[in-house]
N, C-alpha and C positions, 0 to 999 in steps of 0.2 A: 361461081364456086358453091357447091352444095355441101353443107355440113350436116351430118346426122347426129342428133342429140339422143341420148338414151337415159331412161330412168327405170327404177324398179320399185314396186310398192308391195309391202307385205302386211297382212293383218297382225295385230298385236292381241295379246290375251285379255286386255281390259276393255270392256264395252265395245264401241265401234272404232277404237283407235287404230290407225294405220301409220306405218313408217315408210316414207318415200325416200329414195336416195338417188343421187345423180352426181357424177363427177366427184365422188368421195365426200359429198355433203348430205346431211340428213334433214328431213322435215317431218315433224309429227303432225298428224291431222286427226280430228275427232269431230263429233257433233255435239250440240247442246243436249243436256239431259232430257229436254222435252221431245227430242227425236231419238232417244235411246242411247245417247253417248254419255261420256263422263264430263264433258265441257273442260277438258284439260289441255286442249290445243285448238287452234283455229280450224274451221271446217274447210273442205276443199273449195267451196264457192268463195269463202273469205280469202283463201290463198290465191284464187284467180284474180280477185280485186287487187290484192297485194302485187301480184305479178304484173298486172296492167300498170299500176302506179309506179312500180319499180322500173319497168321498161321505159316509161315516159321520163322518169327522173334520169335514167342512164343516158337517154338520147340528149337531154339537156346538157349533162356533164360532158358528153362526148363531142357535141357539135357547137355549143354556144361560142366558144372562143374562135373556132374555125370560121364562124360566120360573123366575127367581129363584134360579138355581144359580150358585155360585161354583166354577168349575173352573179350577184353576191351569194344568193341563197335561193333554193327552190324546194317546194313541197307540193304535194297533190293529195287532196282528200277524195276518196271514192265512196260511192254508195250505189247499191243495186237492189232491185225488187224481184223477189221470187215468191210465187204462190206455192206454199208448202203442200197444198192439197194435191198438186201434181206429183211431187216426190212421194207422198204418202199414199198415192193412188186412190184418193178419195173422189177426185173429179178428173175429167179429161181436159187438163189445161197444160200449158207449157211447164216443163219441169226445170228449165233453166231460167237465167235472168231474162226478165221481160224488158228491162231497161237498165243501163248503167250510166250514172251521172258522175261528173268529177269537176272539182274546182282546183285550178292551178294557182299557186301563190308564188310570185316572183318578188325577190328583193333586188331591185335594180334601178339605175338612173336612166335606162333606155326608154325611148318613147313608147306609148301604148301601141302605136302603129307597127313599130318594129317587133314588139313582143307578140302582137296578134299574128303577124306574118310568121314568126318563129313557132307559134302554137300550131299553125297549119302544117309546118314542116315536121314538128313532133308527131302530130297525128298521122301524117303520111309516112313516117319513118319507123315508128314503133312496131316491131314484129308481133308482139302480143296483141296489140290493137288490131293489126291487120288480120291476124288469125281469128279473133273474135268477130270481126265485121264480115267475114265471108264463110261460106260453107266449106269445111275442110273434111276430106274423107278420113274416117276413122276405121281402120281395117283390122279385124281380128286375124292375125297371121296363123295361129294354131292354138290348140288346147292340149295341155299335157295333164294326164291323170296319173298320180302315183299310187 
């Protein structure tokens, strides 16, 4: 079963701020002042890290009990490296994350072996991680000029 997700993003009047919406929810994004923004919201790349961590946390909540695991609490810390010279067009380097690292924190009495196996399941199940790990076609369907 394929489900199509949709979002819409519009520029705001202040700095580099944008407002994205999907399914009646809104997310503000911006850039730091050093990149021309107002630093009043997270950047799109920070939102990407949050999306990955959020997806992993949802997989934990959705599947732990079904797999017989008792996990009292879960959190994940994300970090990634971007060479801003690529975004600023100062050098011909990758503009996106060169590497994303994360640390998962489990509060549980389960064995390390069971949790390590579950982490493999999380990594294999998370749609955001799957999307980041492979090349996905990004297609410009059309351009409208008013």
